N, C-alpha and C positions, 0 to 999 in steps of 0.2 A: 375518175376516182383515183386519188393519190395512193391509197393503200388498199390492198386486197384483204378484207376482213372475212372472207368466206370460210366456213368451217373446214372445207377440204384443204385450204391453204395453211391454216393455223396449226402450229405445233407449239409446245411449251417454250422452246427457245425463240421462235419468231415472236410470240406474244411477249416474251420477256424483253426482247430488243425493241419492239414497238413501244412498250410501256416505258422503258427506261429512256429511250431517245426522246419521247414526248415529254416525259417528266423533266429531264434536264433542259430541254428546249424551252419549256414553260417557265422553269426557274430563271433561266437567262433572260427570257422575254420580260418577265415581271420586274426583275432587277433593272434592266435597261430602261424599260418603259416608265416605271414609277420612281426610279432612282436618278436617271440622267436626262431622259427626253422630256418628260412632263412631271417634274417633281411637284409635290404639294407646296402651297404657298407658305404654310406654317408647319413647322416640325416635320419636314419630309422624311427624316430617319424613322420617326415613330409610325408614320403611315406605311413606310416600306416594311418595317418589322411586322406590323399588323397584317400586311398582305402576304408576306413570305412565311411567317411562322407556321400556319397550318400545313403548308407544303413541306416543311422540314420534319414534321413529326414522323411520317412513315419512311424517311430516308434509310435508316439503318436496316429495317426489315426488307425494304426493296433491294438493297444491295446484298443482303443475305439470302435473297430469293425465297422468302417465306410466303407460301400461298395465302395464309391467313392475313398477312399484311396487305397483300395485293387485293384481297377481297374488301377490306375496309378502306383501302385507298380509293377505291371506286366511289365510295360515299364522300370522302373528303374532296375529291376532284370536282364533284358537282358544284361546290362553292365557286370554283373558278369558272365553270360553265355559266353559272348565273351572273357572276361579275362581268364576264365577257359580253353576255347578252345585254345587260344593263348599260354598259359602257358603249356598246355599238349603237344602242338606241338613243342614248343621251348626248354623246359627244361626237360631233361631226369630225373634228380635227384629230381625234384619237381612234376613229373607227377601224382603221386597218390593223392596229395593234389588238383591238378587241376581237376582230374576226380571227386573227391568228391565235389568240387565246382560246376562242371557242373551238377552233380546229384541234389545237393541241390538247385541250381538256377532253374532247371526244376521243382522240387517239389514245390518251392515257386510260380513259374509262374502258374502252373496248379491249385494249391490250391487257389491262389488269383483270377484267372479268374472265377473259379467255385463259390467262395464265392461272388464275386461281382454280378455275374449273378443270383445265387439262392437267395441271401439275398435281392437283388434289387427287384426280383419278389415277394418275401414274403412281403416286405414293401409296394409294390404297391397294393397287395391284401388286406392289412390291411386298406388302405385308403378308 
């Protein structure tokens, strides 16, 4: 196991770092993969924008550490999990990038869920 996702290990700061590191690694992976390594035959910039745009919507809230943004980011990231599974199934020559995408999307998903849960509880206790 590469990361320890057990509830005893997780704190709001750890889940924040897990989420943000996975998020930015996924962003870099997608830009590299679809922009440089295997660009689309026609209009690669349009495909790249289509793939990257949903990932950019929660960026501001993630950087501001808003628990609500982390909660709905977990739903957005499922699109990338699905994309990774489909690419791993369909394209033999791009399978390694798809597997990395699957791993990073799971990392972001679990980290975001934990952060939203733990930080939401911490903010309620402060009130």
